[in-house]
Each structure stands twice: as structure tokens, then as C-alpha cells.
C-alpha positions as CSV (number, residue, x, y, z in Angstrom):
1,M,17.4,46.4,-38.6
2,G,15.3,43.4,-39.8
3,A,15.2,40.0,-38.2
4,G,18.1,37.8,-39.1
5,A,20.0,40.6,-40.9
6,Y,23.3,39.6,-39.8
7,R,25.2,36.4,-38.8
8,V,26.1,36.4,-35.2
9,K,29.3,34.8,-33.7
10,P,28.8,32.5,-30.5
11,L,29.0,34.6,-27.3
12,R,32.7,34.1,-26.4
13,V,32.8,34.9,-22.6
14,S,30.2,34.7,-19.9
15,L,28.1,37.6,-18.8
16,L,29.8,37.4,-15.3
17,A,33.1,38.1,-17.0
18,V,31.9,41.3,-18.7
19,C,29.1,42.5,-16.6
20,V,30.8,44.3,-13.8
21,A,28.4,46.7,-12.7
22,V,25.7,44.2,-11.0
23,V,25.2,42.6,-7.8
24,V,24.9,39.0,-6.9
25,S,22.2,39.2,-4.2
26,A,18.6,39.8,-4.9
27,Q,17.2,43.3,-4.2
28,P,14.4,43.0,-1.7
29,G,11.1,44.9,-2.4
30,M,9.5,46.2,-5.6
31,I,10.8,48.8,-7.7
32,E,8.1,50.5,-9.3
33,V,6.8,53.7,-10.9
34,R,3.2,54.8,-11.9
35,N,1.7,57.3,-13.8
36,S,-1.6,59.2,-13.4
37,S,-3.7,56.8,-15.7
38,G,-2.7,53.9,-13.5
39,L,-0.1,52.3,-15.6
40,R,2.6,50.7,-13.8
41,L,6.3,49.9,-14.6
42,S,8.4,47.8,-12.4
43,V,11.4,45.7,-12.3
44,D,10.7,42.1,-12.8
45,M,12.3,40.7,-9.5
46,E,11.8,37.4,-10.4
47,D,14.3,37.3,-13.6
48,R,17.8,37.9,-13.1
49,N,18.1,39.0,-16.7
50,P,17.5,42.8,-17.1
51,A,13.6,42.8,-17.5
52,L,10.6,45.0,-16.6
53,M,7.1,44.4,-16.2
54,I,4.3,46.8,-17.6
55,L,0.8,46.7,-16.1
56,V,-2.4,48.4,-17.4
57,P,-5.0,49.2,-14.8
58,D,-8.1,47.5,-16.9
59,G,-9.0,44.0,-17.2
60,R,-8.3,40.7,-15.2
61,E,-5.4,40.8,-12.8
62,S,-3.8,37.8,-14.5
63,E,-4.1,39.2,-18.0
64,R,-3.0,43.0,-17.4
65,G,0.8,42.4,-17.2
66,S,3.6,42.1,-19.9
67,K,7.2,41.4,-19.8
68,I,9.8,43.6,-21.5
69,L,13.3,42.3,-22.0
70,F,15.5,45.2,-21.4
71,P,17.1,44.5,-23.7
72,E,16.8,41.1,-25.4
73,H,20.4,41.3,-26.7
74,V,23.3,43.8,-27.1
75,T,25.2,43.2,-30.2
76,V,28.0,45.0,-32.1
77,R,29.7,44.5,-35.4
78,A,33.4,45.5,-36.0
79,H,34.5,47.3,-38.9
80,G,35.3,45.2,-41.7
81,R,33.6,42.1,-40.3
82,S,30.4,40.5,-41.7
83,E,29.7,38.6,-38.7
84,A,28.0,40.6,-35.6
85,E,28.9,39.5,-32.1
86,H,26.4,39.2,-28.9
87,L,27.8,41.1,-25.9
88,Y,24.9,40.1,-24.0
89,I,21.7,37.9,-24.9
90,F,18.8,37.0,-22.8
91,R,18.6,33.4,-21.6
92,P,15.5,32.3,-19.7
93,G,16.0,30.5,-16.3
94,P,18.1,31.5,-13.3
95,Q,21.1,33.4,-13.9
96,E,24.1,34.3,-11.5
97,Y,23.7,38.1,-11.4
98,R,21.1,40.9,-11.3
99,P,21.4,44.3,-12.7
100,D,22.0,47.1,-10.0
101,W,18.8,48.8,-10.6
102,R,18.3,52.6,-9.7
103,K,15.1,54.5,-9.6
104,A,14.8,58.2,-9.9
105,D,11.4,60.0,-10.4
106,R,9.7,58.0,-13.0
107,T,13.0,56.4,-14.4
108,L,14.4,52.8,-13.8
109,E,18.1,52.5,-14.9
110,Y,21.2,50.3,-14.8
111,A,24.4,50.2,-16.4
112,Y,27.0,47.5,-17.5
113,D,30.6,47.3,-18.6
114,F,31.0,44.7,-21.7
115,G,34.9,44.8,-21.4
116,Q,35.7,48.3,-22.7
117,I,32.2,49.3,-24.0
118,H,30.0,50.9,-21.4
119,F,26.5,50.4,-21.7
120,A,23.6,52.2,-20.0
121,A,19.8,51.4,-20.2
122,R,17.1,53.8,-19.0
123,A,13.2,53.4,-19.0
124,T,11.1,56.5,-18.3
125,L,7.5,56.1,-17.7
126,A,5.6,58.8,-19.3
127,E,1.7,59.6,-19.4
128,D,1.3,57.6,-22.5
129,G,3.9,54.9,-22.3
130,V,7.6,54.4,-21.8
131,V,10.7,55.7,-23.3
132,F,13.7,53.4,-23.5
133,R,17.1,54.8,-23.9
134,Y,20.3,53.1,-24.7
135,E,23.8,54.7,-24.3
136,F,27.1,53.3,-25.6
137,A,30.6,54.3,-24.7
138,N,33.7,52.7,-26.8
139,Y,36.9,52.8,-24.8
140,S,38.4,50.3,-26.8
141,A,40.5,50.8,-30.2
142,V,37.9,48.9,-32.3
143,D,35.6,50.9,-34.5
144,Y,31.9,49.2,-34.6
145,D,30.0,49.8,-37.6
146,M,26.9,48.7,-35.8
147,A,25.7,48.6,-32.3
148,T,22.2,47.9,-31.2
149,A,20.2,46.8,-28.0
150,I,16.8,45.2,-28.8
151,T,13.7,46.3,-26.9
152,D,11.6,43.2,-26.7
153,P,8.1,43.7,-25.3
154,R,6.3,40.3,-25.0
155,F,2.8,41.2,-24.7
156,H,0.5,39.2,-22.5
157,G,-3.2,38.9,-21.8
158,V,-5.1,41.8,-23.3
159,F,-2.6,42.6,-25.9
160,Y,-1.8,38.9,-26.9
161,D,-2.4,38.6,-30.7
162,P,-1.1,35.2,-31.9
163,R,-2.6,35.4,-35.3
164,L,-1.9,39.0,-35.7
165,E,-5.4,39.9,-36.1
166,R,-5.2,43.2,-34.1
167,T,-1.5,44.2,-35.0
168,Y,-1.2,47.1,-37.4
169,V,1.3,48.9,-39.6
170,H,0.7,52.3,-41.2
171,H,1.2,52.9,-45.0
172,K,0.6,56.1,-47.2
173,D,-2.9,55.2,-47.7
174,G,-3.6,54.2,-44.0
175,F,-3.6,51.4,-41.4
176,E,-3.3,47.8,-42.5
177,L,-3.0,44.5,-40.6
178,L,0.8,43.7,-40.6
179,A,0.0,40.1,-41.9
180,S,-2.7,41.0,-44.1
181,E,-1.1,39.5,-47.1
182,T,-1.1,36.1,-45.3
183,P,-4.7,35.5,-44.9
184,G,-4.1,31.6,-44.4
185,R,-2.7,32.4,-40.8
186,L,-6.2,32.8,-39.6
187,T,-7.3,29.3,-40.1
188,M,-3.8,27.2,-40.0
189,A,-3.0,25.3,-37.0
190,L,-1.0,27.4,-34.8
191,N,2.0,24.9,-34.7
192,D,2.0,25.4,-38.6
193,W,1.9,29.0,-38.1
194,F,4.5,29.1,-35.5
195,P,7.6,29.8,-35.4
196,A,7.2,33.0,-37.8
197,R,8.5,36.6,-38.2
198,Y,6.4,39.1,-39.8
199,L,8.4,42.1,-41.3
200,A,7.5,45.4,-43.1
201,S,10.3,47.7,-44.5
202,Y,10.7,51.3,-43.3
203,S,14.2,52.3,-44.9
204,A,15.5,48.6,-45.7
205,P,14.5,47.2,-49.3
206,V,11.7,44.7,-49.6
207,P,13.3,41.4,-50.5
208,A,12.3,39.7,-53.8
209,E,11.6,36.4,-52.0
210,R,8.9,37.5,-49.6
211,V,8.2,34.3,-47.7
212,Q,11.7,32.7,-46.5
213,H,12.1,29.2,-44.7
214,R,15.7,29.6,-43.2
215,G,17.9,27.1,-41.6
216,D,16.7,28.4,-38.0
217,G,13.2,26.7,-38.6
218,I,11.4,30.0,-38.5
219,T,9.5,31.1,-41.5
220,Y,10.0,34.9,-42.4
221,Y,7.1,36.8,-44.1
222,Y,7.7,40.3,-45.7
223,N,5.1,42.9,-46.4
224,S,5.1,43.8,-50.1
225,R,4.6,47.3,-49.2
226,P,7.0,49.7,-47.1
227,V,5.5,51.7,-44.3
228,D,5.5,55.3,-44.0
229,V,6.4,55.5,-40.1
230,P,8.5,53.1,-38.2
231,M,5.7,51.8,-35.9
232,V,4.0,48.5,-34.9
233,A,0.6,48.9,-33.2
234,T,-1.5,46.3,-31.4
235,L,-5.1,46.9,-30.2
236,S,-6.4,45.1,-26.8
237,E,-8.8,42.4,-27.2
238,D,-11.6,45.0,-26.1
239,R,-10.0,47.5,-28.5
240,K,-10.0,50.1,-25.8
241,W,-6.2,50.2,-25.4
242,V,-3.2,50.4,-27.9
243,A,0.4,49.5,-27.6
244,A,2.2,51.0,-30.4
245,S,6.2,50.8,-30.6
246,F,8.0,53.5,-32.6
247,T,11.4,55.1,-33.3
248,R,13.2,57.7,-35.4
249,E,14.6,55.2,-37.9
250,A,14.5,51.5,-38.5
251,G,15.3,49.4,-41.3
252,N,12.1,46.9,-40.9
253,V,9.4,46.7,-38.3
254,W,8.2,43.4,-37.3
255,S,6.7,41.0,-35.0
256,N,7.0,37.4,-33.5
257,P,3.4,36.5,-33.3
258,E,4.0,33.8,-30.7
259,L,5.2,36.4,-28.2
260,T,3.4,39.4,-29.9
261,C,6.4,41.4,-29.6
262,Q,7.0,44.8,-31.4
263,H,10.4,45.6,-32.8
264,V,11.3,48.9,-34.4
265,D,15.0,48.5,-33.3
266,P,17.6,51.0,-34.6
267,E,21.4,50.6,-35.2
268,V,24.1,53.1,-34.4
269,R,27.9,53.4,-35.4
270,L,30.2,53.3,-32.4
271,P,33.9,54.6,-33.3
272,H,36.7,54.0,-31.0
273,G,36.6,56.7,-28.2
274,G,33.1,57.7,-29.3
275,R,29.6,57.4,-27.9
276,A,26.3,56.8,-29.3
277,A,22.7,56.8,-28.1
278,Y,19.1,56.2,-29.3
279,E,15.5,55.9,-27.9
280,V,12.6,53.7,-28.5
281,K,8.9,54.7,-27.2
282,I,6.2,52.3,-26.4
283,L,2.9,54.1,-26.2
284,I,0.5,52.2,-24.0
285,F,-2.8,54.2,-23.5
286,K,-6.5,53.9,-23.4
287,G,-7.2,54.8,-27.2
288,G,-7.1,54.0,-30.8
289,L,-4.9,53.8,-33.8
290,E,-5.3,57.1,-35.1
291,E,-4.6,59.0,-31.7
292,A,-1.4,56.6,-31.8
293,L,-0.4,57.7,-35.2
294,R,-0.8,61.4,-34.3
295,K,1.4,60.7,-31.1
296,V,3.9,59.0,-33.0
297,R,4.2,61.9,-35.7
298,A,4.5,64.4,-32.9
299,G,6.8,62.5,-30.8
300,R,9.5,60.9,-33.5
301,G,11.3,64.1,-33.6
302,N,11.8,64.3,-29.7
303,L,13.5,60.8,-29.8
304,E,17.2,60.7,-30.1
């Protein structure tokens, strides 16, 4: 799925009306898991949207953590429709609900019912990152040609890369900076560079118009060459750590440089009475790009 690949209808009902598996009161205490390298994954207790915090063990305390919207939105498109519909979308600020989080071993999870669509989200901490799993069950009479939940890591501190100077994709001939074809980004004022989305095709076609100024005020840049693996990787400032998102299949991979997010979001079909699931993994480990690529190639087949 590429950024802006579909039109979205306004959210028709409030989250309180559709999210039944929630609790109103805040849960006391930290809900957290750790791995042997010191990587920590915890529920963002300050946000009533479903969000996680990932904390690397190295660096200054104020720069080691990043927020992951889990997900940023849940969206479906009914069969025969050109417009998609948000079942849920992240909104900053206080909300009137909080997901009912559960912890089991190294997994943090919760579930929602969006009307007759049951949705479950599960994040499992591995030794080299986090696997995010989304499950959909459709109890309605509607066939959905598309269902997706968008994992949105908003990298801060050591992984923050506003000019995409350390954010890479992989082509058949090797790694290349995602935004290498826009050298002017390195010297233009940030308020001219932002807001932007930078995309590279995996299975989607590369558009003929590769710089698009759309009605939403965002400039969309498209790399001229497709990538050969659906991954986006960002090196830390000291280039000792790497964060790399990947999945089995994706239309485009992309980043919003203002947030240094990484998107490799799949889409699934969800027929009436049916179920669907997929997984995204974010590698976060001390190492480099080539090791990340080896992990991606070895791990893609293990993702649903």
C-alpha cells in the first residue's frame, strides 16, 4: 500500500461506539517486556490511543525511546467501493478510553470490536526486534477487498533522521539512501522540506509523475527504481544500531521524514465470515545494514 493510495471516508461513528473491549480507567503501573540485549518494549501509559514505547539500552536517557502507534489507523474498503473507511484513527491528546492490555511472556496484546469486525493486535519482543501481528475476523455480511492496520514507528533521538541521511532501501545492486534522488533536501530549509512522504515501489508501479504536490499540502516523492525487498532501514546517529521494518509483501515502502517513520504496510482481503492476519517486524539491534538484510531475507518467510 502506498501513501495516499486510496480516498478515505470520514469516520462515521466515535471510537467509544465501536470499541467494546476497552476499559475507561487507567491501568496502574508499567506494562513492559525486555530482551537479553536490554531492549525494552512497554505500553505508553500516557497515551490513551493504543501505543507502545521502544527503548534501546545505549545513549542518553532522553534520546533512547521511540513511540510506536499500534496501529496508527485501521482501515477497510468494501467490495465495489472506491473509498476506504477508517474504523479507527489515531488522534493526539487525551481520549475517553484505553485498550485493555494483556501481557504474556514477551507479548503485549489487546482486542477491539469495530461493530462486526473483530480486531486483535499483538506485539512480541524478539532478541533482535519486535513482531507486530494483526488479526481480523469479519462477522458482517459485507465483503472487504482491503483491510489494513498501519504500524507507525515514530523514531526519536538516536534514530531521528529528518533529512533521510541515514535511511536506506535495498535495490538489486545494493543499499541506497531512500531519498538519494532528491539531493536538495540536504540544504533546503526544513519548513520547505516538510511535510513530505518519500516512497519506493516494491510491487506497486512507479508513477510517471514522481514528485506530486497534492491537495493535502504534502509533497510525495517516488524513487525511480523499485526495491527488491520490502524493507526500510535507519541507522542510529553513531551508526552502531539499526532499525529496519520489513514484511512479506508491500506495495510501496516509505517514510515521513518529519517523524522518521518506516512503513511497509500490507493489505489483506476480508470476506464476510472470513478471517485474515498479517505480521510486520521491526528489527532493532546493534549492527549494520548488511546484517539487517540477512535477517530480513531469512525472516520474511516466517512472517504471516
